[in-house]
C-alpha positions in Angstrom: 93.9 -1.4 -98.6 91.3 -3.3 -100.7 89.5 -4.0 -97.4 89.0 -0.3 -96.7 85.1 -0.3 -96.3 85.6 -3.3 -93.7 88.3 -1.5 -91.9 86.3 1.7 -91.7 83.2 -0.2 -90.5 85.5 -1.8 -87.7 86.8 1.6 -86.8 83.3 3.3 -86.3 81.7 0.4 -84.5 81.5 2.1 -81.1 80.3 5.4 -82.4 77.8 3.8 -84.6 76.5 1.6 -81.7 76.3 4.6 -79.2 74.9 7.4 -81.3 74.8 7.1 -85.1 72.5 4.0 -85.1 70.1 6.0 -83.1 70.2 8.8 -85.7 69.6 6.2 -88.5 66.6 4.9 -86.6 64.9 8.3 -86.5 64.2 7.8 -90.2 62.7 4.3 -89.8 59.5 6.0 -88.5 56.5 6.3 -90.8 56.3 10.0 -90.5 58.6 12.8 -89.2 57.4 16.1 -87.3 59.3 19.1 -86.3 60.7 17.2 -83.2 63.1 15.4 -85.5 65.4 18.4 -85.6 65.7 18.6 -81.8 66.3 14.9 -81.6 68.9 15.0 -84.3 70.7 18.0 -82.7 70.9 16.2 -79.3 72.3 13.0 -80.8 74.9 14.8 -83.0 76.1 16.9 -80.0 76.3 13.7 -77.8 78.4 12.1 -80.6 80.9 15.0 -80.2 80.0 16.7 -83.5 80.1 20.0 -81.5 77.3 22.7 -81.2 78.5 25.0 -84.0 79.0 22.2 -86.5 75.7 20.5 -85.5 73.8 23.7 -86.1 75.5 24.2 -89.5 74.8 20.6 -90.6 71.1 20.8 -89.5 70.6 24.1 -91.3 72.0 22.7 -94.5 69.7 19.7 -94.4 66.6 21.8 -93.6 67.5 24.1 -96.6 67.8 21.0 -98.8 64.4 19.7 -97.5 62.8 23.0 -98.3 64.4 23.6 -101.6 63.9 20.1 -102.9 60.4 19.8 -101.2 61.4 16.5 -99.6 58.7 14.9 -97.5 59.6 11.1 -97.3 61.8 9.9 -94.5 64.2 8.2 -96.8 64.6 11.4 -98.8 65.5 13.4 -95.6 67.9 10.7 -94.5 69.6 10.8 -97.9 69.8 14.6 -97.5 71.5 14.3 -94.2 73.9 11.7 -95.6 74.7 14.0 -98.5 75.4 17.0 -96.3 77.6 14.9 -93.9 79.6 13.7 -96.9 80.0 17.3 -98.2 81.2 18.4 -94.8 83.9 15.7 -94.6 84.9 15.6 -98.2 87.8 18.0 -98.2 90.3 17.2 -101.0 93.9 16.6 -99.7 96.7 18.9 -100.8 98.4 17.7 -104.0 101.9 16.1 -103.2 104.7 17.5 -105.3 105.5 14.6 -107.6 108.9 16.1 -108.8 110.6 14.9 -105.6 112.4 11.5 -105.6 110.7 10.7 -102.3 108.1 12.0 -100.0 109.0 13.7 -96.6 106.1 13.3 -94.2 106.4 15.3 -90.9 104.2 13.8 -88.2 103.2 15.8 -85.2 100.9 15.5 -82.2 100.9 15.5 -78.5 102.4 12.6 -76.5 99.9 9.8 -75.9 97.9 10.5 -79.1 99.1 7.4 -80.7 101.6 9.2 -82.9 104.4 6.6 -83.0 101.9 3.7 -83.5 100.4 5.7 -86.4 103.8 6.3 -87.9 104.3 2.5 -87.8 101.1 1.9 -89.6 102.1 4.5 -92.3 105.5 2.8 -92.7 103.9 -0.6 -93.0 101.6 0.7 -95.7 104.6 1.7 -97.7 106.8 -1.3 -97.0 103.9 -3.6 -97.9 104.0 -2.1 -101.3 107.7 -2.8 -101.6 108.8 0.8 -101.0 111.8 1.7 -99.0 111.1 3.8 -95.9 113.3 5.9 -93.6 112.0 6.7 -90.1 113.6 9.8 -88.5 113.6 9.6 -84.7 113.0 13.4 -84.2 111.7 13.0 -80.8 115.2 13.1 -79.1 113.8 14.5 -75.8 112.6 11.0 -74.7 114.9 8.0 -74.9 111.8 5.8 -74.8 110.6 7.4 -78.0 113.7 6.5 -79.9 113.5 2.9 -78.6 109.9 2.7 -79.5 110.6 3.8 -83.1 113.4 1.4 -83.4 111.0 -1.5 -82.4 108.5 -0.4 -85.0 111.3 -0.1 -87.6 112.2 -3.7 -87.1 108.5 -4.7 -87.2 107.8 -2.9 -90.4 111.1 -3.3 -92.2 111.9 0.5 -92.3 115.3 1.9 -91.6 115.7 4.1 -88.6 117.9 7.1 -88.3 118.5 8.1 -84.8 120.9 10.1 -82.7 121.6 10.1 -78.9 118.8 11.3 -76.5 118.9 15.1 -76.1 120.6 15.7 -79.5 119.4 18.2 -82.1 116.1 17.0 -83.8 117.1 19.1 -86.9 120.3 17.1 -87.2 118.5 13.8 -87.2 116.0 15.1 -89.9 119.0 16.2 -92.0 120.7 12.9 -91.8 117.4 11.0 -92.5 116.8 13.0 -95.7 120.4 12.5 -96.8 120.1 8.8 -96.1 116.9 8.6 -98.2 118.8 10.1 -101.2 121.7 7.8 -100.9 119.6 4.7 -100.4 116.9 5.5 -103.0 114.1 5.5 -100.4 110.5 6.4 -101.4 109.6 8.0 -98.0 111.0 9.7 -95.0 108.6 9.7 -92.1 109.7 12.1 -89.2 108.6 11.5 -85.6 108.6 14.7 -83.4 108.3 15.5 -79.8 104.8 15.9 -78.4 105.6 17.7 -75.2 108.3 20.2 -74.2 108.2 22.5 -71.2 106.0 25.0 -72.8 103.8 25.0 -75.9 105.9 27.8 -77.4 109.1 25.8 -77.2 107.3 22.8 -78.8 106.1 24.8 -81.8 109.4 26.5 -82.2 111.2 23.1 -82.4 108.7 21.9 -85.0 109.1 25.0 -87.1 112.9 24.5 -87.0 112.5 20.9 -88.1 110.4 22.1 -91.1 113.0 24.6 -92.1 115.7 21.9 -92.1 113.7 19.7 -94.4 113.0 22.7 -96.7 116.7 23.5 -97.0 117.4 20.0 -98.4 114.2 20.0 -100.7 112.2 23.2 -101.2 109.0 21.2 -101.5 109.6 19.3 -98.1 107.9 18.5 -96.0 105.4 17.3 -98.6 102.8 16.3 -96.0 102.4 17.6 -92.4 100.2 15.1 -90.6 98.6 15.7 -87.2 97.8 12.6 -85.3 94.7 13.2 -83.1 93.4 10.8 -80.5 89.7 10.4 -81.3 89.0 9.7 -77.6 90.0 13.3 -76.6 86.9 14.7 -78.4 86.6 18.5 -78.5 90.2 18.9 -77.0 91.3 17.6 -80.4 90.0 20.7 -82.0 92.2 22.9 -79.8 95.3 20.8 -80.6 94.6 21.0 -84.3 94.3 24.8 -84.2 97.7 25.1 -82.3 99.6 22.8 -84.6 98.0 24.3 -87.8 99.1 27.8 -86.8 102.7 26.6 -86.1 103.5 24.3 -89.0 100.5 24.3 -91.4 98.9 20.9 -91.0 98.0 19.4 -94.5 96.1 16.4 -93.2 94.9 14.5 -90.1 95.4 11.0 -89.0 92.6 10.2 -86.5 94.0 7.5 -84.1 92.1 5.2 -81.8 88.7 5.9 -83.7 87.8 2.3 -82.8 88.2 3.0 -79.0 85.6 5.8 -78.9 81.9 6.3 -79.0 82.5 10.0 -80.0 83.7 9.7 -83.5 81.7 12.8 -84.4 84.7 15.0 -83.6 85.9 14.6 -87.2 83.0 16.7 -88.5 84.0 19.6 -86.2 87.6 19.3 -87.4 86.6 19.4 -91.1 84.0 22.1 -90.7 85.9 24.5 -88.4 89.5 24.0 -89.7 88.9 22.9 -93.3 91.7 20.3 -92.9 91.2 17.0 -94.7 91.1 13.7 -92.7 93.5 11.4 -94.7 93.8 8.3 -92.5 92.1 6.7 -89.6 93.3 4.1 -87.2 90.8 1.2 -86.9 92.5 -1.1 -84.4 95.8 -2.0 -82.8 97.5 -4.1 -85.6 99.9 -2.6 -88.1 97.3 -3.2 -90.9 94.6 -1.5 -89.0 94.6 1.7 -90.9 92.4 3.0 -93.7 92.7 6.0 -96.1 89.8 8.2 -95.3 86.9 8.3 -97.7 83.9 10.5 -96.7 81.3 8.5 -98.5 82.4 5.1 -97.1 82.7 6.6 -93.6 79.1 7.9 -93.7 77.7 4.8 -95.1 79.4 2.8 -92.4 78.0 5.0 -89.5 74.5 5.3 -90.9 74.0 1.9 -92.6 
C-alpha cells in the first residue's frame, strides 16, 4: 500500500478531469468576486456532491473567509481544501484487538462490485502473509459461490461454501469455526445483494450478524458496505437502508475510477457520518487504497 497516493490519483482521474480541475482553476484567477460562490456551487453539484452537502461546504468556507479575513485566491483555495478534508476525515471505528482474528461482514446490492472488492480485501491480507477465510454467504445465487471460489484461488484465500440455497448463517458458523482451527487472521463474509423484498434481505443480514456474534461477542468487527461510485446519489439511499439494518462501520467505494461523479463520497460522509475506509481504483486485485482524506483532496484539487 506504499503507492497509496498514486492509486488514489488513478482512482479520481475521471472526477478530477470532469469537475474538480475546473474547481481548482477558479482559484487561478487574479481576483475573485461574489460570483465565485455560484460557480463553485454549480460545479460541486455537477460532481454529485449533493445540494445539501454543497451548501454546508460553501457556508463553512465562507465563514472561514470571514473569520480569518482571507482575501487572496490561494488562501480561499486552502480554506476550501481544509473544509473538504474536515468533511471526509471521519475516524474509523476501533477494531477489537482481543479477538484472534477479524470478522468482516461485507454487504451491498448486486452489481455494486461487492465480490471483486472482497477479493481485493483478501489479496491485501494474503499479500501480508495472513491466512484468510472467505465465507460464501450469498447462497441464493450459484454464480456468486462460483465467483468467490475463483477469487479464492486467485488470492490464496480458503473458501467455505455450502450448496446453493442453503442457510447463509450455517456458512458463516462454519467459516468462523474454520478460522479458529486453522489460525486464520481474517474471515471475510460475502452476502446476498438482492432477495425478493428489501425486508427479506435486511432480515437475512441481521441473522448472519447474530450468528457471528454468538461465536464471538465482538463479531463482526467491521461491517463494510460496498457502494458503486457510478450510482451517485442512489448510493446514499442504499447506505441509509443498510446502516439502519446492520450498522455499517465503514464504506468501500468501488469503481471510483469509472465515474466522473466521485463527489458522492462527500454526501455520504456529511449526511451519514460513516467513514470511507477503502476505495477501488481499478480492475486489478492490487487496485485498492485505504482512504485518506488529505491524500484524496490533494489528488482531486492538485
